[in-house]
N, C-alpha and C positions, 0 to 999 in steps of 0.2 A: 783432347776431349776428356771430360770427367768420367770417373768410374761410375758404374751403375746407369749409364745412359742407355738409350734405346738400342735395339738390335738392328743390324743392317744386313739385308740380303745382298750377297755379292757372288760374282763369278770368281772362282778360285782356281788359278792355274799354277802348278808347281813346277819349278825348275831346280831340282835338288833342294838346297837350303834357302833358295829365293822363291818367293811366291808373289804373284801379281793378283791384285783384286780390282774388280770393276763393279760399280753399283749395278745390281741386276735390274733395277728400275729403268736403266737406260737401254735395255735390250728387249726388242719386241718378240723375237723368237730365235731359235737355234736349229741348225740342221747339219747333218753330215754332208760334206762336200762331195757331190757326185759328178757334176759336169762344170767345167770352166772353159773359158776361151783365153788363151795367152795373148797378151798385148805386147807389141814392140814398143816398149816405153823405157825412157831413161829415169823413170820414177822408181826409187829404191823399194818402196813399199806398196806400189800400185802397179802390178804386172799382170793382173788377171781380171776377168769379168766372171761373176758367178751366174750360172744359168739356173733360174728358178722358173720352172715350167718353160714358158717361151720368153720370159723377161730376162733382160741383161742388167746385172747390178754390179756397180763398182765393188771390188773386193780388195780391201786394204789388208796387208799382211802384218797383223799385230804381233804374231809370233816372232817374225824376223825382227821387227822393231824392238820388242822386249829383249830378245837375245843380244842385239847389237847395242842397245841402250844400257842394259843392266849387267851384261856380261856374265850370265849365270851358267853358261853351257847349254847344250841342246836339251830340249824337253822331249816329250812324247811327240809322235808325228802330228802335224797340224792339219787334221782333216775335218775340223769342225768350223762352222761359220755362225757368227751371231749376226742377225739381221736387225737393223735399227730403222724405224720410221723417222724420216727427217723432221716430221712435225714435233718429235720429242726434244729436238735440239733448240737452243736459244736462237733468237732472231739473227744475231751476227753470223752464226754458223750456217743457218738456212740461206742467208744472203750470199755467203761465200760460194755455196753450191749453185744457187739460182743465177747469180751474176757472173761468176768466173768459171767454175768447174764444168757445169753442164753445157754452157754455150761453147766452150772450147772442145768438148767431146761429143757434140751433137751428132756427128757422122756415125757414132757407134750405136745409136738407137737405144740409149739407156733408159731404164726405169728411173724416173727422177723423183720418186717418192720415198726411196730407201737406199741405204748403203749397207755393205756387209764387211765383216772383219774376220780374217782367218785366225783361229786360236788353236791351242793344243787340243787333241782329241780327248784327253783325260781331264779336261776342265770340268769342274762340278759347280753346282749352285749350293751355297751354304749360307749360314747365318753367323755373323760375328757380333760381338759386343762393341758398339761404337766407341766405348771407353778404352778399348785396346789400341785405338789409333792415336798416333802422336803427330800433332800438327808441326809444321816447319817453324823455325825461329824467324823472327821478323826480318832479319837481314836477307834471307834467301827465299822467303815465302812467295813473294811476288813473282820472282823468276821461275821457280819450280811450278807454281800453280799455273802460270801462263803457258807452261809446256804440258799441262794435264796431270801433273803429279801432285795430288792433294795432301797425302799423309803417308806416314810410315807405320808399320805394325811389327815392332820387335817382339819376337817370341823365342822361346828356347829352341824350337825346331827350325828357326830361320827368320829371315827378315822379309817382311811384306811391303809392297808398294801399292797404294790405292790410286788408280788412274781414273780420270774423268774423260770420257770419249768426246764430249762436246768441246772441252777446252783443248784436248789433244788435236782434234781436227782444226780448230781455230788457230792453233799455233803454226799450222802448215808443216809440221815436222813429218807427217805422213806423206807429204807431197815432195819430200827431198829428192834431189836427183843424184844419180850415181856419178861420182867423179870420173873424168876421162881416164885417169890412171887405172881405174877398176874395170873399165869397159873392155870386153874381150875383142881382140882384133879379128 
């Protein structure tokens, strides 16, 4: 992106010298996680439901995903959730939930209007200059963007990764299963 471009409001989660950015426009609200229900699930990043009043919302563990994907080391305790209205996602992502995810989980009585993501408690909302973002080279751009990773932000204090929640969900990486070798006996 060129210098002097517009500012972008992002969620900023720091893991030492690595930081993760998410476009704040994709987030409807955020709350501290008070009540969850554990799921008996082989899904690596989908092991809980968030209880919002009396609603049950799928809670994806973005904190664990970022730690396993980027290998930055552990961050602050992940006690915050961002809640996203499914209407904000693209039609292919909404279709993924309406045709595959929710029908398979109907027995759980889920709120089918939103999803939530567990993130570090010290995540902040800030503004960055979009010109600081470096787009991927043509050779790898399609593969990385298809996995939700849109750009890098190299800074003196560390390296940032800009993720798109819509593309990340559509990639199905957050639905990955735990290999049998890692399942506790």
